[in-house]
C-alpha positions as CSV (number, residue, x, y, z in Angstrom):
1,M,22.5,-32.3,-2.7
2,A,20.6,-30.3,-5.3
3,S,21.6,-26.6,-5.6
4,K,19.0,-23.9,-5.3
5,K,18.8,-21.1,-7.8
6,N,18.6,-17.6,-6.5
7,T,15.2,-16.5,-7.8
8,S,14.9,-13.2,-6.0
9,N,15.7,-11.1,-9.1
10,S,13.2,-12.9,-11.2
11,A,10.6,-12.7,-8.5
12,S,11.0,-9.0,-8.2
13,K,10.7,-8.6,-12.0
14,S,7.5,-10.7,-12.1
15,S,6.0,-8.7,-9.2
16,K,6.6,-5.5,-11.2
17,E,5.2,-7.1,-14.3
18,N,2.1,-8.2,-12.4
19,G,1.5,-4.7,-11.2
20,R,2.0,-5.4,-7.5
21,V,2.5,-2.4,-5.3
22,G,6.1,-2.0,-4.0
23,G,9.4,-0.5,-4.8
24,K,10.7,3.0,-5.5
25,M,8.0,3.9,-8.0
26,T,5.3,3.1,-5.5
27,K,6.9,5.1,-2.7
28,S,7.3,8.2,-4.9
29,A,3.6,7.9,-6.1
30,V,2.4,7.6,-2.5
31,E,4.5,10.5,-1.4
32,R,3.1,12.7,-4.2
33,A,-0.4,11.8,-3.1
34,K,0.3,12.4,0.6
35,Q,1.3,16.0,-0.1
36,S,-2.1,16.8,-1.4
37,T,-4.2,14.6,0.9
38,N,-5.5,14.9,4.4
39,T,-4.4,11.5,5.6
40,E,-6.4,11.6,8.8
41,A,-9.6,12.2,6.8
42,L,-8.6,9.4,4.4
43,K,-8.1,7.1,7.3
44,Q,-11.5,7.8,8.7
45,E,-13.1,7.4,5.3
46,V,-11.4,4.0,4.7
47,A,-12.2,2.8,8.2
48,S,-15.9,3.6,7.8
49,E,-16.0,1.9,4.4
50,L,-14.5,-1.2,6.1
51,G,-16.7,-0.9,9.2
52,I,-13.7,-0.6,11.5
53,K,-13.0,1.9,14.2
54,P,-9.2,2.4,14.0
55,G,-7.0,3.1,17.0
56,K,-5.6,1.4,20.0
57,N,-8.7,-0.7,20.7
58,A,-8.7,-2.2,17.2
59,T,-6.8,-5.4,16.5
60,A,-3.6,-5.2,14.6
61,A,-5.3,-6.9,11.6
62,E,-8.0,-4.3,11.5
63,N,-5.6,-1.4,11.7
64,G,-3.5,-3.2,9.0
65,K,-6.5,-3.4,6.7
66,V,-7.1,0.3,7.1
67,G,-3.5,1.1,6.4
68,G,-3.3,-1.2,3.5
69,S,-6.4,0.3,1.9
70,M,-5.1,3.8,2.5
71,T,-1.8,2.9,0.7
72,K,-3.7,1.5,-2.2
73,K,-5.8,4.7,-2.6
74,L,-2.8,6.9,-2.2
75,Y,-0.9,4.9,-4.8
76,E,-3.7,5.1,-7.3
77,K,-4.0,8.9,-6.7
78,G,-0.2,9.4,-7.0
79,K,0.1,7.2,-10.1
80,S,-2.6,9.3,-11.9
81,S,-1.0,12.6,-10.9
82,K,2.4,12.1,-12.7
């Protein structure tokens, strides 16, 4: 039986190197941006850009797209406000 190598550490490293959003730095950047942002207004702005009406009548995928786009915008704002 072939043994499997634990690649979780190298995968995390490459994710950071590739600039993927995640981890402690991302959380702190998003938190910084949230403090100076009206998140409800941002949600409505992102939803209208995507052509989605968020809420309980939207699908989970639609609400997820809105949330993901909000996080990306908050991350970029927080990253630039260091």
